[in-house]
ROKOLLUM-293362 format. One record per residue: x, y, z of N, C-alpha, C in turn; residue in one letter. Coordinates in steps of 0.2 Angstrom, whole numbers, plus 5000, padded with zeros to 4 digits. Layout:
BEGIN
XYZXYZXYZA;...
This chain:
BEGIN
520247324822519647364820519247374826M;519247434829518947454836518147454835P;517847434840517147434839516847374836G;516247374834515847324831515847334824N;516347304820516447304813516447384810N;516847424814516847494812517647514813H;517847554809518547574809518547644814Y;519147654816519247714821518947784817A;519047784811518847844807518147844804D;517847794806517147784803516747844804C;516347854798515947914799515147894798L;514947834799514247814798513847854804C;513247854803512747884808512847854815G;512947784815513047754822513647774825W;514247784822514847804825514847874827C;514647924823514747994825514148024825V;513547994825512948024826512748084821K;512948074815512848124810512148124807M;511848064809511148064807510948024800G;510447984800510247944794510847904791R;511347894795511847844792512247874786G;512247944785512547964779513247984781R;513747964776514447974778514548054777R;515048084781515248154780515748154775A;515648214771516148234766516848244770R;517348214768518048224772518448264768A;518848314771519348354767519948344771I;520548334768521148324771521648374768Y;522148394773522648434771523348414775W;523848414772524448394775524748434781S;524748404787524948444793525748474792P;526148434788526848454788526948504782D;526548514778526648564772526148624772R;525548614774525048664774525248724779S;525148784777525248844782524648844787P;524648874792524148884797523648934794T;523048914792522548964789522149004795F;522549044798522249084803522349164802T;522649184797522849254795522649264788T;522549324786522449344779523049334775Y;523649344778524249324774524349254772A;524049204776524149134774523749114768S;523249164766522849144760523149184754F;523649224755523849274750524649264748T;524949234753525749234752525849164750I;526249144745526349084743526849044748P;526848984748527248944753527748894749N;527848904742528248864739528448894732A;528948874729529148894722529048834717A;528848854711528748804706529448774704C;529448704705530148674703530348674696P;529848694691530048704684530248774682V;529748824684529948894682530148934687C;530048914694530348954699529749004702G;529149004699528649054701528449044708A;528249094712527949084718527249054718S;527148994721526548954721526348934728V;525648904728525448874734525448804733F;525748764737525848694737525448664743F;525048604741524748564746524748494745Y;524748454750524848384749524348344754Q;523948304752523548264757523948204760S;523648184766523948124769523948064764P;523548064759523448004755523848014748F;524248064747524648074741524448124736G;523848154737523648204733524048264733G;524248294728524648354728524548404723R;524448464724524248514719524648584720V;524848614715525148674715524648724712F;524548784716524048834714524348894712F;524148934707524349004706524049044711D;523449034713523049064718522649014722E;522549034729522048994732521349024731L;520848984732520149004732519849004725G;519149004724518849004718519149054713P;519249034707519148964704519648914704P;520148924709520648874711521048854705W;521448904703521848894697522448854698P;522548794695523148754696523748794692K;524348784695524948804691525048754685H;525148784679525148734673525748694673P;526348724676526948684675526948624679C;526548614684526648564689525948524690T;525548534686524848504686525048424687D;524848394693524948324694525648304694N;526148354696526848344696527048304702A;527648274702527948244708528648274709A;528648334707529348374707529448394715S;530148404716530248424723529948494724P;529848514730529548574732530148624736V;530148684733530648724737530248794739S;530548824744530248884746530348944741R;529848994741529849044737530349094739P;530549134734530949194736530549254739S;530849294743530449344746530249394741S;530649404736530449454731529849434727S;529849374725529349344721528649344725G;528649334731528049324735527749394737A;528149444736527849514739527549554733S;527549534727527249574722526749524718R;526149524721525649484718524949524717R;524649514712524049554711523449534716P;522949574716522349554720522049484718V;522049434722521749374720521049374717P;520949324713520249324709519649314714A;519849274720519249264725519049324728W;519549374729519349434732518949474727R;519149484721518749514716518049494715K;517949424716517349394715516949394721N;517149424727516749424733516749374738G;517249324737517349274741517749294747W;517649264753518049284759518349224762E;518949224764519349164768519049154774P;518949084776518649064782519049004785I;519048994792519248934795518548894796T;518648824796518048784796518148724800L;517648704804517748644808517248594806Q;517348534809516848484807516148494810S;515648474806514948484808514748444814S;514248464817513848424822513148434820R;512748384822512048374821511648404827M;511248454825510748484830510148494827I;509648464830508948454827509048424820G;508748454815508748424808509348454804N;509748494807510248524803510948504805W;511448504800512148504801512448574802H;512748584808512948644810513748644809I;513948694806514648704804514948774808L;515448764812515748824815516248854810P;516148924810516548954805516849024808V;517449044806517749104807517949144801K;517649204800517849244795518549274796N;519049264792519749284793519749354792I;519349384788519449464787519149504793I;518549484795518149514801518349494807T;518649424808518749394814518149374818G;517549374815516949354818516849274818L;516649244823516449174824515649164823Y;515449114819514749104819514649034816F;514049014817513848944815513448954808D;513448904804513048904798512748834797V;512148834794511848774793511948744786L;512048674786512148644780511748584779A;511648564773511248504771511548434772D;512248434772512648374773513148384778E;513348324781513948324786514548344783A;515048374786515748384784516248364790L;516748324788517248314793517848354790R;518248384795518848424793519348394797V;519948374793520548344796521048394795D;521248424801521848464800521648534798G;522048574795521948634792521548634785E;521048674784520748674778520748744775V;520848754769520848814766520148824763C;519748864765519048874763518848944762A;518348954758518049024756517349024756F;517049084758516349084759516049154755M;515549144752515249204749514849244755K;514749314755514349344760513649324759P;513249324764512549314764512149354759W;511649324756511249364751510649384755D;510149414752509549444755509149384758A;509149324755508749264757509049234763N;509649254765510049214771510349154768G;510549154762510949094759511649114757W;512049064757512749074754513049014752S;513649014751514048954748514748954751Q;514948894752515648874754516048844749I;516648854747517048824742517748794745S;517848734744518448704747518748664741I;519448654741519748614735519848544738F;519548494736519648424738520348394735N;520848384738521448364735521448294732L;521148254736521148184734520748174727D;520248214726519848204720520048254715R;520548304717520848354713520248394709E;519748414713519248464711518948504717R;518648554715518348594720517748564723E;517648574729517048554733516648614735T;516048624733515648684735514948654737S;514748694742514048674745513648734748F;513048724747512648784750512548784757N;512448844760512448844767511848894769I;511548894775511048934777511148974783F;510849034784511049074790510649044796Q;510949034801510648994807510149034810R;510149094811509649134814509049134810K;509049124804508449124800508149064798R;508549004798508248944796508348884801F;508548894807508648844812508048814814E;507448844814506848814816506448784810R;506748794804506348774798506648694797F;506248664793506348594791506948604786S;507448564787508048564782507848544775R;507448494775507248464768506848524764V;506348554768505948614765506348664763D;506848684767507248744765507748734759A;508048674759508448654753508048654747V;507448624747506948614741506748684739A;506648734743506448794741507048834738T;507648824740508248854737508348824730R;508248764729508348734723507848754718R;507248764720506648784716506848854713R;507048894718507148964716507748974711R;508248924712508848934708508748914701A;508148874700508048844693507548904690K;507248944694506748994691507049054688S;
């Protein structure tokens, strides 16, 4: 156990200076199975075949054993019904099955694929470095909570609204559920109190 009663991957405020001792939300993806999420095709072309029905699917496995087969990536993160919580062998998809796929639901609903890096604390905000896969633009967003990214992460973001607010959606493999959180446009909110900005957004969401 390196350090003073802290593990090497400890995420407390003392170890990584995330602030206020809050643990960062951690997201894991398998480095030996996940594709590289750097192109639009990696979000739309399946990387496996269903071991039950043979359909082209997206397969991911975390370092801690969580594994999921998806019909599509992105919100609403539809799991493939044949293999929900399955421990079946994984095979590669056929080229013919992977080439004829409908427009994914996330694109119809306005989500955009992004790459995401771990947050850093600047002032009173958690700063997340983001790259929009479609536009190729790099930018920082503000978040209320810390986020640690281990390896490649399949993430999606809504476009900014008129208030400078948006949302990021990630699927947490180990909990087998979607993880979504609100974000704020840096150029509009960096000088504002994080607590006040979050409270204002919550009040307007309820009204």
